[in-house]
C-alpha positions, -999 to +999 in steps of 0.1 A: +755-004-168+755-022-205+764-056-211+775-067-250+779-103-264+796-098-296+796-135-317+800-146-278+797-191-279+812-215-252+816-249-251+817-270-218+846-290-220+846-331-220+868-352-203+862-385-222+886-391-253+867-391-286+838-372-269+824-342-289+827-313-270+785-298-266+780-262-281+760-245-256+757-211-267+762-204-305+776-169-318+753-147-297+749-108-303+730-092-279+731-059-260+716-055-227+714-015-216+710-001-185+678-001-163+665-022-185+638-053-175+649-090-196+634-119-193+654-148-208+634-179-220+641-211-236+636-248-232+653-264-209+693-272-224+686-235-245+717-218-229+700-196-206+718-206-177+752-210-195+743-175-206+739-160-175+770-174-154+790-154-182+768-120-175+793-119-141+824-143-151+812-172-136+820-187-172+844-172-199+833-176-236+851-205-255+845-180-288+840-145-292+835-114-264+812-099-233+818-065-222+804-056-188+809-018-189+834-022-215+854-045-191+858-081-210+848-108-188+881-132-203+902-111-185+907-123-151+918-088-136+883-073-144+868-103-127+862-089-093+850-058-106+825-074-128+810-097-099+801-065-082+784-048-110+763-076-120+749-098-085+741-133-092+707-150-076+705-189-080+672-211-079+668-226-044+674-193-017+683-217+009+717-225-008+727-186-009+719-176+025+753-184+048+747-165+078+725-171+109+710-141+109+696-119+082+718-088+084+747-106+091+739-124+059+734-095+033+764-080+052+785-110+041+798-097+005+807-065+016+828-078+041+847-097+018+850-065-007+868-053+026+841-024+027+848-003+060+819-008+087+802+020+090+798+017+052+783-018+053+761-010+083+749+016+058+746-004+029+725-033+046+697-007+060+692+003+027+695-030+011+665-044+032+651-013+031+647-018-005+629-050-003+611-043+024+629-070+051+638-043+076+617-059+102+636-092+096+666-078+102+677-096+130+654-128+124+673-161+116+669-171+077+658-207+085+627-191+098+610-171+068+592-183+040+610-193+009+596-156-002+615-137+024+646-158+018+646-151-021+644-111-008+674-119+017+695-129-007+684-101-033+696-077-002+729-092-002+739-082-040+724-048-032+744-043-004+775-046-029+762-020-048+753-041-082+744-028-109+723-056-123+709-085-109+711-117-130+683-139-116+684-178-126+646-193-118+643-177-088+606-182-078+609-220-094+604-239-056+583-203-045+546-212-040+524-181-055+527-155-027+563-162-027+566-155-065+549-127-060+574-111-034+600-114-053+584-104-086+573-072-068+609-064-049+626-070-083+602-049-106+604-018-078+644-023-076+640-022-114+618+012-116+626+029-085+660+027-083+672+018-125+691-012-109+693-034-146+671-069-139+679-100-161+654-123-151+657-170-164+618-178-161+600-207-173+563-190-159+553-168-190+532-145-168+567-137-149+583-128-181+551-105-194+565-080-166+596-073-182+598-047-206+615-069-235+620-111-237+648-129-254+638-164-264+667-191-271+669-222-284+701-243-287+723-213-280+706-189-302+683-161-301+646-172-315+629-142-308+638-106-293+612-083-286+588-067-262+562-091-244+532-083-264+552-091-296+570-121-284+535-135-273+515-125-300+535-154-318+515-184-298+522-209-325+561-200-328+563-200-289+547-233-289+571-247-315+599-235-292+583-259-271+571-227-247+537-210-243+521-175-237+499-164-208+469-184-208+448-151-214+471-148-247+463-181-255+426-178-254+421-149-273+448-166-298+420-193-304+390-164-301+410-148-331+409-179-350+376-185-344+367-152-358+364-131-327+380-095-333+409-092-313+423-052-318+457-053-297+479-077-274+466-094-250+490-108-219+463-102-188+427-105-181+426-066-179+441-068-218+415-094-228+389-074-216+395-046-233+410-057-271+384-087-277+354-082-286+336-099-259+299-090-271+308-112-302+310-144-277+286-169-281+285-183-239+257-205-227+232-193-202+243-223-183+276-243-183+284-274-173+302-279-142+328-306-131+320-322-098+331-346-077+312-381-065+326-392-030+333-431-039+314-461-025+343-484-015+368-485+012+396-458+007+433-468-002+451-446+020+436-429+050+448-404+080+429-401+115+438-374+136+468-373+126+496-348+139+534-346+137+555-323+160+588-316+153+608-312+187+586-323+208+589-312+246+617-287+236+621-251+228+623-256+195+587-273+194+570-271+163+535-286+152+542-292+114+504-311+106+479-307+133+445-334+132+448-344+098+417-362+082+420-376+050+405-400+028+419-411-010+401-433-027+415-462-050+420-446-087+416-412-077+441-384-090+443-364-060+464-326-053+475-317-021+480-275-024+492-250+004+518-225+005+553-228+015+557-247+047+516-253+055+532-287+057+526-306+024+559-323+026+555-336+063+520-352+052+536-371+023+563-388+040+534-397+068+518-418+030+548-442+030+562-443+067+588-421+057+577-404+092+561-417+122+532-398+133+533-381+169+497-390+174+472-404+152+469-435+123+480-440+089+459-465+070+465-482+041+439-510+028+426-501+064+457-517+082+473-491+104+508-490+089+531-486+124+513-515+134+536-545+122+574-528+116+586-558+094+558-548+067+574-515+059+590-525+031+562-540+017+539-509+024+569-485+007+562-509-023+528-503-021+534-465-017+556-450-038+571-417-031+591-392-056+601-368-042+609-327-059+633-329-081+636-371-084+666-368-110+688-360-076+678-399-065+694-411-098+729-426-091+733-457-114+761-464-143+730-466-169+694-458-169+683-495-170+705-504-141+687-471-122+652-485-131+660-523-117+675-510-086+643-512-069+631-546-081+664-559-074+661-553-036+625-565-038+642-600-044+626-609-078+638-636-104+659-620-129+633-624-155+607-605-134+627-574-131+636-571-164+599-571-175+590-545-147+623-528-158+611-526-196+574-519-186+582-486-166+610-470-184+578-478-219+552-463-195+571-434-191+581-433-233+621-437-225+634-451-257+655-485-258+683-468-272+686-448-237+686-482-218+726-482-217+730-450-212+746-426-184+711-412-165+731-381-164+734-378-199+697-376-202+678-340-204+657-328-173+627-341-181+642-372-193+657-379-159+631-374-145+608-399-162+637-421-157+634-416-120+593-421-118+603-450-139+624-466-106+595-464-085+568-473-108+586-511-114+581-518-079+538-514-091+529-493-064+492-491-059+498-454-045+525-431-066+530-392-048+544-372-063+560-336-051+564-308-077+572-334-103+577-303-127+594-277-109+618-263-130+606-276-160+603-256-196+565-257-203+573-287-232+591-307-206+566-301-183+536-310-203+552-344-212+556-355-174+520-342-165+510-363-199+528-395-184+512-387-150+479-386-166+487-420-183+495-442-153+463-424-136+441-433-167+454-470-182+473-482-150+447-473-126+472-462-099+462-438-076+483-404-080+485-376-052+500-348-068+515-321-045+523-289-065+522-253-066+514-248-098+476-243-098+470-245-136+483-286-133+466-288-102+434-279-119+443-295-157+450-333-136+431-335-101+395-348-094+398-335-059+416-314-037+427-308-003+441-273+006+468-271+037+472-242+056+497-241+085+494-280+087+455-283+090+429-288+065+412-260+051+393-266+023+386-301+006+367-306-029+366-307-066+390-284-087+361-264-096+347-261-056+380-254-044+389-224-069+357-210-071+368-202-034+396-172-050+396-150-019+403-176+006+429-194-013+445-154-021+442-153+018+467-183+023+491-174-003+476-191-033+458-180-067+435-196-089+446-202-126+446-173-148+419-187-175+395-191-143+400-154-130+396-141-166+360-162-172+350-152-139+356-118-152+333-129-185+302-141-159+315-181-162+328-196-129+341-231-127+362-232-159+398-245-155+417-248-187+421-229-219+404-261-236+373-253-220+373-218-222+378-222-262+345-247-259+324-223-238+335-188-257+333-204-295+302-215-287+295-222-332+316-203-340+342-205-368+321-230-385 
């Protein structure tokens, strides 16, 4: 198995008269050998996904050539053989599963290739065994976790006897445990079966597992080498809008402070081996972040909240059980939990999108379901931004999209314009973009416009469900800075749902942990992330920097910046 790109260029076609074609790939020369595990990194719009779609002939070059096992992907006669050799997995596992039983879904590909029944049976069994899903062969996919679904999708590719698997952000929607499941599965296939793996990701810790990293920008290769050589170039990576593992970032900062670093650092083990930790001047006592309960009444409160789907039927399922929580005005609260823990069900109660089976939701002390005529007002006070909020955009211009909410509130045109301008300013959208179509914007810009649409209604509480999912590191930092600004400068109470423990650690002042529909832990980030074993048992994790500093004997460190301050002490002055 070998993939060769020669002067590969690609432009998406345009259909508007006078429009200039957008060149996404620009003269790439890349060779990927059989058995390699390659991670492809780059900012949103760098050309990663476009390149991936060439690998199995979903797209063909505008200029140049790409060969798979010597077959030209531009030759239509080669298409089916290429797609059998190179399997493709996308971000959302639910979009890839077509059958109602796991083994039938895995058999779908071979059946469409006309493989004989006995051979299909053998391939399905082998593929499920390869991803450790044999015991779920007769299960219904919609009852599986996100990580299990993604492993079923991988098995479907394996059953077609693919020599190469291309994975485009396969873990973006998964919790930490789901990410580990998928990564363990593909690493095992690479090492034990020699399958070529091409992984597109925005998680630097995932890229560190590969044998080789290719970094792209504007359709061109900027870096190409081992994880150690690529992640050693911290400043270069940041200039490209990317990041490095937290252990590598801390090692780089310490080296700048004069601490000897003898080798590359990607993991906690690398740090302990290659950094002269005996030179660190760590104080005996480190100030810890604490949470002081507010004295004022809560702005949002849940009392004995239950939500049961399909109650009274054989499909009855309790999504949340006996939830009691108080959120105070001006807080930045995070809700974390494994996929299926009840997070999304819970937050949809905050603005009455869902009605409790039992229990109460109070906004400013009043039951939000007591007077149904007030539901519209409640949804203006509690704004909810769903995962991938850019999917909520629909108007012809950015300005009209953001103005939609205030317009529905029956405000005067002057007030609508003021609110729309103010909201777009808060999220950092320049006036030059106001009359553009929202669909012409970058991923990060679309997300900010969607958040502005909620802000324009001047909510007291802003609920964000995975606001940074799928964004590159610079896009994610941009969104998180805007959220922090809204919280600090506008006094908005923010409730953040996230699978990124690093984001939660950086932003929140209090965390609720959900497990199987129940709140099992609540407290400051320092308190919650000090309970690493408990979090691991529930499919969660602690930030890498927290784990690293704990190894050095310092607990409760949540960010690289804090770790640098502690470790450098007065060094380098």
